[in-house]
Backbone as CSV, one residue per row, in Angstrom:
resi,resn,N_x,N_y,N_z,CA_x,CA_y,CA_z,C_x,C_y,C_z
1,MET,-86.457,-116.060,-30.933,-87.388,-115.237,-31.662,-86.640,-114.530,-32.782
2,LYS,-87.001,-114.824,-33.995,-86.350,-114.223,-35.150,-86.949,-112.849,-35.414
3,SER,-86.072,-111.856,-35.542,-86.569,-110.506,-35.802,-86.772,-110.318,-37.300
4,GLU,-87.719,-109.483,-37.632,-87.997,-109.161,-39.022,-87.218,-107.910,-39.398
5,PRO,-86.527,-107.936,-40.544,-85.806,-106.724,-40.959,-86.762,-105.554,-41.136
6,ARG,-86.427,-104.452,-40.506,-87.208,-103.227,-40.630,-86.459,-102.187,-41.437
7,LEU,-85.144,-102.328,-41.444,-84.264,-101.412,-42.146,-83.105,-102.263,-42.645
8,ALA,-82.798,-102.174,-43.898,-81.705,-102.980,-44.448,-80.365,-102.389,-44.053
9,PRO,-79.443,-103.229,-43.574,-78.094,-102.721,-43.306,-77.472,-102.185,-44.590
10,ARG,-76.685,-101.156,-44.466,-75.965,-100.652,-45.639,-74.953,-101.694,-46.062
11,PRO,-74.815,-101.928,-47.350,-73.874,-102.953,-47.823,-72.424,-102.551,-47.574
12,GLY,-71.573,-103.555,-47.569,-70.142,-103.318,-47.468,-69.537,-103.641,-46.127
13,SER,-70.337,-103.904,-45.122,-69.807,-104.244,-43.806,-69.832,-105.755,-43.625
14,PRO,-68.794,-106.312,-43.018,-68.782,-107.758,-42.807,-69.840,-108.225,-41.805
15,LEU,-70.237,-107.340,-40.895,-71.271,-107.653,-39.909,-72.487,-106.769,-40.171
16,ALA,-73.651,-107.384,-40.175,-74.879,-106.635,-40.463,-75.114,-105.514,-39.453
17,ILE,-74.733,-105.716,-38.201,-74.940,-104.668,-37.188,-74.115,-103.421,-37.534
18,LEU,-72.931,-103.622,-38.101,-72.124,-102.472,-38.521,-72.736,-101.806,-39.747
19,GLY,-73.334,-102.606,-40.619,-74.061,-102.040,-41.759,-75.240,-101.206,-41.301
20,MET,-75.863,-101.629,-40.198,-76.966,-100.848,-39.648,-76.435,-99.536,-39.055
21,LEU,-75.358,-99.634,-38.303,-74.752,-98.428,-37.723,-74.256,-97.466,-38.800
22,ALA,-73.907,-97.997,-39.957,-73.395,-97.154,-41.041,-74.449,-96.180,-41.569
23,HIS,-75.715,-96.397,-41.238,-76.737,-95.413,-41.611,-76.486,-94.072,-40.920
24,ASP,-75.770,-94.097,-39.809,-75.409,-92.866,-39.100,-73.891,-92.725,-39.171
25,GLU,-73.419,-92.211,-40.282,-71.987,-92.170,-40.567,-71.190,-91.396,-39.522
26,LEU,-71.782,-90.379,-38.924,-71.060,-89.600,-37.925,-70.769,-90.415,-36.661
27,LEU,-71.576,-91.406,-36.377,-71.373,-92.221,-35.174,-70.534,-93.462,-35.419
28,LEU,-70.459,-93.912,-36.656,-69.816,-95.194,-36.926,-68.348,-95.222,-36.504
29,ALA,-67.548,-94.270,-36.925,-66.114,-94.303,-36.595,-65.866,-94.219,-35.089
30,PRO,-66.494,-93.276,-34.365,-66.272,-93.269,-32.918,-66.759,-94.551,-32.244
31,PHE,-67.876,-95.097,-32.738,-68.372,-96.352,-32.179,-67.347,-97.459,-32.360
32,LEU,-66.767,-97.560,-33.544,-65.789,-98.622,-33.810,-64.580,-98.496,-32.894
33,GLY,-64.137,-97.274,-32.639,-63.016,-97.072,-31.717,-63.370,-97.515,-30.304
34,TRP,-64.551,-97.124,-29.847,-65.027,-97.507,-28.514,-65.152,-99.028,-28.404
35,ALA,-65.816,-99.628,-29.384,-66.050,-101.075,-29.348,-64.734,-101.841,-29.371
36,ALA,-63.777,-101.380,-30.171,-62.477,-102.053,-30.231,-61.741,-101.937,-28.903
37,ALA,-61.815,-100.778,-28.277,-61.157,-100.606,-26.975,-61.811,-101.486,-25.920
38,LEU,-63.120,-101.524,-25.887,-63.826,-102.311,-24.890,-63.609,-103.808,-25.101
39,ALA,-63.683,-104.253,-26.331,-63.572,-105.682,-26.622,-62.131,-106.181,-26.639
40,GLY,-61.225,-105.375,-27.117,-59.870,-105.866,-27.327,-58.833,-105.413,-26.323
41,ARG,-59.107,-104.325,-25.635,-58.079,-103.788,-24.744,-58.622,-103.498,-23.353
42,GLY,-59.753,-104.053,-23.029,-60.367,-103.787,-21.736,-59.644,-104.480,-20.595
43,ALA,-60.019,-104.101,-19.392,-59.398,-104.651,-18.182,-59.899,-106.051,-17.855
44,LEU,-61.123,-106.356,-18.259,-61.661,-107.694,-18.009,-61.029,-108.702,-18.964
45,SER,-60.961,-109.936,-18.533,-60.502,-110.982,-19.450,-61.517,-111.118,-20.570
46,ARG,-61.089,-111.628,-21.688,-61.989,-111.850,-22.822,-63.139,-112.760,-22.396
47,ARG,-62.824,-113.779,-21.622,-63.830,-114.737,-21.159,-64.887,-114.045,-20.299
48,ASP,-64.440,-113.236,-19.340,-65.386,-112.522,-18.477,-66.255,-111.565,-19.287
49,SER,-65.649,-110.863,-20.221,-66.386,-109.925,-21.054,-67.439,-110.648,-21.893
50,GLU,-67.078,-111.791,-22.456,-68.028,-112.547,-23.272,-69.152,-113.141,-22.427
51,LEU,-68.851,-113.540,-21.211,-69.900,-114.030,-20.315,-70.927,-112.920,-20.064
52,LEU,-70.454,-111.717,-19.802,-71.342,-110.566,-19.606,-72.119,-110.233,-20.881
53,ALA,-71.445,-110.267,-22.024,-72.102,-109.963,-23.297,-73.209,-110.971,-23.591
54,LEU,-72.934,-112.245,-23.348,-73.962,-113.263,-23.584,-75.172,-113.072,-22.677
55,ARG,-74.921,-112.765,-21.413,-76.057,-112.588,-20.500,-76.868,-111.351,-20.886
56,ALA,-76.185,-110.280,-21.309,-76.895,-109.087,-21.777,-77.730,-109.410,-23.015
57,ALA,-77.168,-110.166,-23.954,-77.910,-110.544,-25.163,-79.103,-111.418,-24.804
58,HIS,-78.910,-112.347,-23.875,-80.015,-113.218,-23.465,-81.124,-112.410,-22.795
59,ARG,-80.755,-111.569,-21.841,-81.765,-110.777,-21.126,-82.500,-109.829,-22.075
60,SER,-81.820,-109.389,-23.125,-82.422,-108.499,-24.117,-83.144,-109.272,-25.227
61,ARG,-83.028,-110.592,-25.191,-83.636,-111.472,-26.199,-83.185,-111.091,-27.608
62,SER,-81.884,-110.862,-27.750,-81.324,-110.493,-29.048,-80.674,-111.708,-29.700
63,ALA,-81.376,-112.271,-30.669,-80.840,-113.415,-31.403,-79.538,-113.035,-32.110
64,TYR,-79.491,-111.824,-32.647,-78.296,-111.390,-33.370,-77.077,-111.349,-32.454
65,GLU,-77.200,-110.649,-31.343,-76.052,-110.528,-30.437,-75.696,-111.882,-29.821
66,TRP,-76.701,-112.676,-29.455,-76.424,-113.989,-28.879,-75.646,-114.861,-29.871
67,ALA,-76.107,-114.930,-31.111,-75.462,-115.794,-32.102,-73.994,-115.424,-32.283
68,HIS,-73.704,-114.148,-32.372,-72.313,-113.728,-32.558,-71.481,-113.956,-31.298
69,HIS,-72.032,-113.618,-30.162,-71.238,-113.745,-28.939,-71.090,-115.188,-28.478
70,ALA,-71.960,-116.069,-28.911,-71.736,-117.499,-28.646,-70.442,-117.942,-29.337
71,GLU,-70.225,-117.459,-30.544,-68.980,-117.783,-31.266,-67.769,-117.131,-30.595
72,TYR,-67.885,-115.853,-30.248,-66.775,-115.158,-29.605,-66.459,-115.792,-28.246
73,ALA,-67.494,-116.225,-27.539,-67.304,-116.849,-26.222,-66.539,-118.161,-26.352
74,ARG,-66.864,-118.941,-27.383,-66.103,-120.188,-27.610,-64.629,-119.871,-27.828
75,ALA,-64.372,-118.853,-28.635,-62.983,-118.469,-28.899,-62.291,-117.952,-27.641
76,ALA,-63.067,-117.413,-26.693,-62.505,-116.882,-25.446,-62.374,-117.943,-24.359
77,GLY,-62.773,-119.183,-24.669,-62.561,-120.274,-23.726,-63.784,-120.800,-23.009
78,LEU,-64.959,-120.260,-23.279,-66.166,-120.825,-22.678,-66.545,-122.095,-23.428
79,SER,-66.945,-123.106,-22.699,-67.350,-124.364,-23.321,-68.769,-124.238,-23.867
80,ALA,-69.151,-125.167,-24.725,-70.513,-125.190,-25.256,-71.524,-125.327,-24.115
81,ASP,-71.214,-126.132,-23.102,-72.110,-126.286,-21.952,-72.253,-124.975,-21.186
82,GLU,-71.145,-124.264,-20.994,-71.207,-122.984,-20.288,-72.031,-121.969,-21.074
83,ILE,-71.836,-121.917,-22.373,-72.588,-120.974,-23.203,-74.080,-121.268,-23.091
84,ALA,-74.451,-122.534,-23.193,-75.861,-122.902,-23.068,-76.399,-122.562,-21.680
85,ARG,-75.571,-122.732,-20.664,-75.985,-122.489,-19.283,-76.190,-121.008,-18.974
86,VAL,-75.629,-120.107,-19.773,-75.821,-118.670,-19.557,-77.310,-118.339,-19.506
87,ALA,-78.102,-119.009,-20.341,-79.541,-118.741,-20.369,-80.210,-119.072,-19.039
88,ALA,-79.679,-120.028,-18.299,-80.266,-120.420,-17.007,-79.876,-119.454,-15.897
89,GLY,-78.843,-118.674,-16.094,-78.473,-117.653,-15.127,-77.508,-118.095,-14.050
90,ALA,-77.328,-117.208,-13.104,-76.313,-117.363,-12.060,-76.576,-118.532,-11.133
91,GLU,-77.825,-118.900,-10.963,-78.139,-119.957,-9.996,-78.048,-121.363,-10.574
92,ALA,-77.754,-121.476,-11.860,-77.609,-122.796,-12.475,-76.404,-123.521,-11.883
93,GLU,-76.510,-124.820,-11.786,-75.400,-125.643,-11.296,-74.209,-125.546,-12.248
94,GLY,-73.018,-125.554,-11.673,-71.812,-125.662,-12.476,-70.985,-124.404,-12.623
95,TRP,-71.511,-123.266,-12.212,-70.731,-122.036,-12.340,-69.701,-121.932,-11.215
96,SER,-68.552,-121.363,-11.553,-67.595,-120.981,-10.515,-68.178,-119.759,-9.802
97,GLU,-67.655,-119.451,-8.629,-68.154,-118.270,-7.911,-67.922,-116.973,-8.692
98,PRO,-66.742,-116.778,-9.322,-66.584,-115.543,-10.114,-67.570,-115.458,-11.283
99,ASP,-67.807,-116.576,-11.975,-68.770,-116.561,-13.080,-70.174,-116.265,-12.562
100,ARG,-70.548,-116.902,-11.465,-71.864,-116.692,-10.870,-72.048,-115.203,-10.513
101,LEU,-71.005,-114.611,-9.969,-71.053,-113.212,-9.588,-71.221,-112.300,-10.803
102,LEU,-70.499,-112.576,-11.871,-70.632,-111.765,-13.085,-72.032,-111.884,-13.680
103,LEU,-72.579,-113.078,-13.695,-73.934,-113.268,-14.216,-74.962,-112.531,-13.357
104,ARG,-74.786,-112.602,-12.045,-75.694,-111.882,-11.146,-75.574,-110.371,-11.377
105,ALA,-74.350,-109.888,-11.556,-74.151,-108.457,-11.826,-74.840,-108.052,-13.128
106,ALA,-74.706,-108.859,-14.163,-75.361,-108.549,-15.441,-76.872,-108.480,-15.265
107,ASP,-77.435,-109.413,-14.492,-78.882,-109.407,-14.260,-79.323,-108.167,-13.494
108,GLU,-78.588,-107.803,-12.464,-78.945,-106.607,-11.688,-78.852,-105.350,-12.545
109,LEU,-77.795,-105.254,-13.329,-77.646,-104.087,-14.198,-78.775,-104.021,-15.224
110,HIS,-79.130,-105.159,-15.775,-80.201,-105.185,-16.767,-81.540,-104.775,-16.138
111,ALA,-81.821,-105.303,-14.970,-83.119,-105.067,-14.333,-83.233,-103.706,-13.666
112,GLN,-82.130,-103.216,-13.078,-82.216,-102.025,-12.237,-81.277,-100.893,-12.649
113,GLN,-80.406,-101.156,-13.590,-79.379,-100.199,-14.008,-78.482,-99.793,-12.845
114,ARG,-78.324,-100.686,-11.900,-77.416,-100.466,-10.763,-77.061,-101.812,-10.170
115,LEU,-76.084,-101.793,-9.299,-75.673,-102.992,-8.565,-76.051,-102.827,-7.107
116,GLY,-76.627,-103.867,-6.534,-76.946,-103.839,-5.121,-75.681,-103.838,-4.273
117,ASP,-75.816,-103.433,-3.025,-74.666,-103.340,-2.126,-73.966,-104.682,-1.956
118,ALA,-74.727,-105.758,-1.818,-74.107,-107.076,-1.621,-73.303,-107.482,-2.845
119,THR,-73.881,-107.297,-4.031,-73.169,-107.652,-5.261,-71.938,-106.772,-5.425
120,TRP,-72.087,-105.472,-5.172,-70.938,-104.576,-5.278,-69.813,-105.016,-4.333
121,GLY,-70.158,-105.359,-3.118,-69.143,-105.787,-2.162,-68.399,-107.032,-2.631
122,GLU,-69.132,-107.982,-3.186,-68.480,-109.191,-3.696,-67.611,-108.885,-4.913
123,LEU,-68.104,-108.036,-5.806,-67.301,-107.640,-6.969,-66.044,-106.901,-6.520
124,ARG,-66.206,-106.008,-5.545,-65.083,-105.196,-5.043,-63.970,-106.078,-4.486
125,ALA,-64.356,-107.198,-3.886,-63.374,-108.107,-3.304,-62.613,-108.913,-4.364
126,ARG,-63.142,-109.015,-5.576,-62.550,-109.868,-6.613,-61.926,-109.120,-7.786
127,PHE,-62.401,-107.924,-8.068,-62.016,-107.240,-9.295,-61.324,-105.915,-9.011
128,SER,-60.464,-105.507,-9.941,-59.750,-104.236,-9.828,-60.708,-103.079,-10.085
129,ASP,-60.254,-101.874,-9.759,-61.063,-100.687,-10.005,-61.428,-100.579,-11.488
130,ALA,-60.462,-100.820,-12.365,-60.724,-100.737,-13.806,-61.761,-101.777,-14.225
131,GLN,-61.672,-102.968,-13.689,-62.644,-104.009,-14.019,-64.030,-103.661,-13.473
132,LEU,-64.076,-103.062,-12.290,-65.364,-102.649,-11.714,-66.060,-101.614,-12.587
133,VAL,-65.293,-100.721,-13.171,-65.858,-99.723,-14.081,-66.310,-100.400,-15.377
134,GLU,-65.544,-101.366,-15.818,-65.826,-102.010,-17.103,-67.051,-102.921,-17.069
135,ILE,-67.353,-103.532,-15.947,-68.484,-104.469,-15.882,-69.778,-103.812,-16.348
136,PRO,-70.209,-102.672,-15.782,-71.445,-102.073,-16.299,-71.310,-101.540,-17.724
137,LEU,-70.103,-101.142,-18.114,-69.924,-100.672,-19.488,-70.136,-101.804,-20.484
138,VAL,-69.628,-102.988,-20.194,-69.806,-104.135,-21.094,-71.283,-104.509,-21.167
139,VAL,-71.925,-104.621,-20.017,-73.352,-104.976,-20.016,-74.158,-103.914,-20.765
140,GLY,-73.882,-102.652,-20.511,-74.603,-101.581,-21.192,-74.352,-101.561,-22.690
141,HIS,-73.113,-101.796,-23.081,-72.754,-101.792,-24.503,-73.524,-102.861,-25.265
142,TYR,-73.528,-104.078,-24.726,-74.193,-105.167,-25.447,-75.703,-105.112,-25.297
143,THR,-76.206,-104.474,-24.262,-77.634,-104.212,-24.175,-78.026,-103.202,-25.244
144,MET,-77.202,-102.164,-25.412,-77.457,-101.158,-26.436,-77.460,-101.785,-27.832
145,LEU,-76.471,-102.617,-28.124,-76.428,-103.258,-29.445,-77.597,-104.217,-29.624
146,SER,-77.996,-104.885,-28.548,-79.167,-105.757,-28.621,-80.413,-104.942,-28.955
147,MET,-80.529,-103.768,-28.347,-81.675,-102.896,-28.644,-81.674,-102.488,-30.107
148,LEU,-80.520,-102.120,-30.623,-80.426,-101.736,-32.031,-80.819,-102.911,-32.922
149,ALA,-80.263,-104.086,-32.635,-80.565,-105.263,-33.448,-82.046,-105.609,-33.384
150,ASN,-82.623,-105.573,-32.188,-84.033,-105.913,-32.031,-84.952,-104.867,-32.670
151,ALA,-84.625,-103.600,-32.482,-85.492,-102.520,-32.978,-85.505,-102.436,-34.500
152,THR,-84.347,-102.670,-35.119,-84.242,-102.522,-36.571,-84.350,-103.837,-37.310
153,GLY,-84.308,-104.941,-36.570,-84.404,-106.259,-37.211,-83.142,-106.654,-37.940
154,VAL,-81.988,-106.393,-37.349,-80.721,-106.750,-37.987,-80.726,-108.254,-38.266
155,PRO,-80.541,-108.641,-39.534,-80.566,-110.065,-39.863,-79.229,-110.739,-39.561
156,LEU,-79.309,-112.018,-39.238,-78.081,-112.804,-39.112,-77.462,-112.962,-40.498
157,GLU,-76.166,-112.906,-40.563,-75.470,-113.086,-41.820,-75.596,-114.550,-42.267
158,PRO,-75.506,-114.787,-43.577,-75.524,-116.179,-44.058,-74.428,-116.993,-43.367
159,GLY,-74.779,-118.189,-42.951,-73.818,-119.067,-42.303,-73.752,-118.938,-40.793
160,VAL,-74.352,-117.886,-40.226,-74.378,-117.735,-38.771,-75.607,-118.492,-38.276
161,PRO,-75.405,-119.500,-37.430,-76.543,-120.308,-37.000,-77.498,-119.547,-36.091
162,GLU,-78.769,-119.867,-36.234,-79.787,-119.316,-35.334,-79.455,-119.747,-33.906
163,PRO,-79.668,-118.880,-32.954,-79.326,-119.250,-31.580,-80.289,-120.276,-30.983
164,HIS,-79.738,-121.074,-30.096,-80.524,-122.041,-29.317,-80.175,-121.789,-27.875
165,TRP,-80.885,-120.884,-27.259,-80.508,-120.454,-25.915,-81.395,-120.972,-24.833
166,GLY,-82.318,-121.805,-25.133,-83.083,-122.477,-24.108,-84.136,-121.619,-23.441
167,GLY,-83.733,-120.764,-22.511,-84.717,-120.102,-21.660,-85.265,-118.857,-22.119
């Protein structure tokens, strides 16, 4: 679903979402610091973080976030088949148990803003304390950006392909 621009991003940013955030100059710099820490220096692997980001973008139906994170996910080691399969969710054939668990966690967080006891127990057995804290932060962060993109109609930049996410 292609969103219609409701507010033009401010010019000068390489990413339209940052141009949109630039309308609130007081928030832009702290946001960039937070986003850089979460994306570049977080406890989760880049691959795990991108898997969560893609599922959050899919559940939020954000073409903007999906299109960008499909590219970032490829760079983080997810295959084209895995990226396409994110739309089918945790129960799709072919996921490893850790991937299936992360997708299930993203779905629970999106739907309920919490993790069920069974999911928490499985996550606790596989991930460090820092990673356990980061999982809902990643899902929440990309859900928030999806909301911004969807609400304001952030356009895809020229050359960024429209997403084909299936479900």
